[in-house]
N, C-alpha and C positions, 0 to 999 in steps of 0.2 A: 504494499500500499504506500502511495506517495501523495503528499499534500500538493494540491494544485495552486499555481500562482494566478494572479489577476489575468495575465495574458493567456494562460492556458484555459481559465474559466471562460473568457470571452471567445476563445476558439471553440470550446465545447458548445457554447450557446450558438455560435454561427453554423456549426455542423449539425445541430439538432440533438446532440447527445445529452444536453442539459437545456431544459426550458426554465427560464426564470421570468416571472411576470410580476408587474407592479401596477398599482392603480394608474389610470390615465394621467399623463403629464409627470409621472415620477420615473426615475431611473434607478437601476440597481446601484447601491451605495457600497463602495469598498472603503473599509476603515484603514486599510494598509494593503500591502502586496498580497496578502492571503485571506484576510477576513472580509466576509460579506456582511454588512450591517443589516439587521432585521428590525422592523418597526411594528408596533402594535396598531392594528386597525380597530379592533374592538376589545373590550374588557368586560368579563362577566364574573359575578359572584355566584358561587355554588352554595346552596343551602338546602335545608330539609333533609329528609331521609334519602339515602343513596341505596339503591337496590342493584347489586352487581350483575344480576342477570338481565337488567334493563338499564343500561348506562344512560339512555336518553330520558330516564324518568326523574333525574335530579332537577331541582328547582334552580333555574338560572335567571338572574336579573342583570340586565346590562348596566354597567357602571360608567358614569361620566368620568373619563380619564382625567380631564382637565380641572374638574371641580370637586370630585369626591375624594375622601381620604380612605386609603386602604388600611385595614386593621389587622393586627396579629391574630393568629389562630383562625383565620378565615381563608378558605381556598378560593382563589381567583383563577380564571382561565383567560388567556390572551390569545387572540387570533391574529396572525401576522398579516400585514398588508401584502407581502410578497407571497407568491405561490410557486411551487417547484415541481418539476418532473425530472427524475434522474434515470439515466440509462443504466442498464444492468451491471456496468463495470464502474459505477460511481457510488460513493457513500459519503455521508457528511456527519459531522459532530456539531452540536449546538452548545453555546456557552453564554452565561451571563457575563457581561462586561465587568471586570474587576472593580472599576470605579463605583459601580452601583452595588455590587455584591458586598463591598466593604461597608456599605450603609445598611445592610440587612435585606436587600432585595434579592430574592431567589426566583429565577424564572423556570428552572428545570427540576421540578419535584422528583422525577425519576427518568423521564424520557429525554436522553440527550444524543441518541443516534438516529440518523435518517438512513434507512436501509436501501440497498441497491434496488432500483426499480420503483422507488417511492413516486407516487403520482403517475404511474405508468398508464393508467386508463384516462387520466385527465390531471393537469397540474392542480396541486392542492396547497392550501395554506398550511402553516405549521401551528400547532396548538401548544401553548406554554402553560405549565402548572405553576402558578405564581403564589408566593407567600412573602410576607414581610415580617421582620423582627420587631420593628417599631412602627407606630402610625406613620404612614407615608403618603405624600400627596405630590402633585406636580407632574404626573405622567403627561407626555406630549406625543402625538402621533408622528412628529417629525424627528424625534430622537431615536437613535439606535441603542436600545438597552441590552441587546444581545447580538450575537454574531454566529455565523456558520463558517466552518472550515470544510472544504470539499476535497475528497481523496479519490484518486484513480486507483482501482484495485488491480492487483497482479492476476488474480483469478476471478473473472466475472461470474455473476450469477448464472447458473446453468439452465434454469427454467424461468420463463417469464414471470414477473410479479404482476398478477392481475387483481390485486387488492384494490377496491374502490376507495382510496384514501379520502377523496373529496366528499364521500358520503359517510365515513366512519363515525363522525361526531356531528350532532345536529348544528353546531355552530359553523361548520364548514359548508353547510348547504342553506340556501335561501328557502325557507319552508313554504313560501308562497308559490314557487314554481319548480322546486326540486332541483334547481341548478346550483352550481357553486355560488357562494355568497360573494357579492361585490363584483363590480365591473373591472376587468383587468385588461391590460394590453401586454403583448409580448415585447420584451426589450430587444 
């Protein structure tokens, strides 16, 4: 496995091995030579009883990122503005930016790997499991609080990944028409 540079990532996008989409008028943001900045499009608070056999049964309330305060011991879910489709020989890792992690913001409760073939049926946003150690306010959609590192694998996935990632969680789908949430353009 080898970490991809910005130039390699742009080549992967131009050849179709990586699809990276952002909302209209936005571009993919590179924090440096290797890190792709990720932005929150929507933020939700999870409450009520959670039934593990019916993950979409949890109570979700959209949180105003810019005006509401996040509180400790509450689970929040963040949906990225960016959506991705990875070819079978690509994988990625996700990371909270250390600047914000040092303030008690954690974006990756458990899921920090994007598997080969993610989004293979349709580009999908990433969902972050967010918690805070202290009351936290000031989220902004134009700030990258997390980032992705992309890796080229030496041994690609042998069978296609047909998982419908864009439908796995109700936040990834616009419930009014069953299509992926948000309007996006290909970069």
